[in-house]
N, C-alpha and C positions, 0 to 999 in steps of 0.2 A: 500521495501524501498521507502521512499517518499523524494522528493527533496524540501528542504526549504531554506530560506535565513537568515543567521545570521544578527544581528544588524549592523555589519561592512560590510554588503553586500556580504559576502563570502557565496557561496552555501554550503549546507551540506546535505548529505543523511543520513536519520535516519531509523532504523528498527522500524516500527510502532508497532510491536508486543512487543517491550521492553518499550513502553511508560507506565508509571505508572499514571501520571496525567498531565493535561494542565491547567495553570492558566492564567488569563488575568489581567496584572498588570501595565500599559495598553498594553504593548507588550505581546506577548505570551511566557510564561515560561513553557518549557516542561521538566518534571522531569522523568528520566528514572528509570527503576527498580533497577539499581545499585546506585541510588541517585545522579548521575551526572545530571546536568540540562543545558539547552540551551535556550537562549533568541533569538527569531526569529521574523521577521517582519510580517509574515502571521498571520491573525486573527485565533481565535479558530475555527470559521466556515470554513475558508479556509483549515485549517489542517484536520478537520473532512472530508471535501469534498475530499481532496487528498487521505485520507485513504480509503474512500468509493470507489472512482474511482479505486484505486490500487486493492482493494479486488475484485471488479467487473471484472477487467481484468484477475486476477488470476482464478476466477471462470469460465470465458469464455474459457480460455486456457484449463482448466481441462475438461470442457464440450466437447471441440473439440477433445481432445485426447480420451475421453471415447466413442465417437460416432464411431460405426463400421458399415459399410454397409455389412450386412450378405448376401445380394443378390449376390455380387461379389464372396464371398466364396462358396456359394451354386453352382453357375455356374461352378466354377473350379472343384468342386468335382464330378459334373455330367458328365464331359467330359471324 
């Protein structure tokens, strides 16, 4: 989910996986897969940056969970 700002300054959380397209008209118009759309204050570049940052955080969390220190496990089994 990414946090954006509607034109009326109201914050909105959008599921970036459901975005179909983004148009610059001059504000950003985000069309969702269900064909609903939102006009937001952020530029297309800012939206893409927010999506990229969110995806990077998710990847980091996944990487942290996947890392296992096998040395600790081996030490326990040898005792």
